[in-house]
N, C-alpha and C positions, 0 to 999 in steps of 0.2 A: 846520565840524567836521572835515572830512577833513584839513585842513592843520594843525590844532592838536591832534592826538590826545594829545600829551604835556602840553599845557597846560590842557586842560579838566578842571577838578577837580570840578565839580558841574553838574547841570542848572540849579540856581538861578543859578549864575554865567553860564551860557549865556543864560538868560532876561534877565538884566540887560544883557548885551552886545547882545542883540537888541531890547531895550525891549518885552518882552511878558511876559505872565503865564505861569506854568507850565501852567495849564490850556489856554491858547491854543496853546502850543507842543505839548503832548501831543495836542490835537485835530488840529492840522495834520499832525503826524507820522503819526498813525493814518490820517488821510484820504488823504494822498499817498504814504506809504511802507508803510503797513500794520503798522508796529511803533512801539514807544515810542522816545523819544530815547535812553533808556538802552540798549535792545536794539540800536539802530542803532550807537551809539558802541561798544558791546562787540563787535559784529560787525566793524566797521571796524578796531578795535584788533587783533583776532585775525587778520584778513586781513593787516594790516601785519606782525604778528608772524611769520606763516608765511613771508612773503617774507624777513624779516630772518634767520630761522633757516636758510632755504635758502641765503642768502648766506654762512653760516658764523658769524654772530654768536652769542655765548654766550647762554644762557638769561637770565642776570642782565642783560646789556646789552640784550637784546631787551625784557625786562620794563620796564626804565627808559625805553627809547626809545619805547615804545608807551603810556606813561603809567600803568602799573600801580603801585600803592602799594608793593608788594614782590614778590619772586620767588615766594613761596608763593601769593599771591593769583593771580598769572599762571598758575602751574602748575595750581592747582585749576580755573581756568576753561578753560585750554587743553586 
């Protein structure tokens, strides 16, 4: 998940790649990380975005590089 922040489009897609059900993935995430897969992915994307913004990347470029659908979605969450 950490290396493909810009390519993961859904939890369903991730489950298919890992050959497991959504409920199994959710249960494992909650047990070992204490958050849902969505919350984890969101936190990782925001952490990567902070670093890119510190490096001087534009908001638009940062949103695209971290896998947000559009700039406004990124700004709302950030």
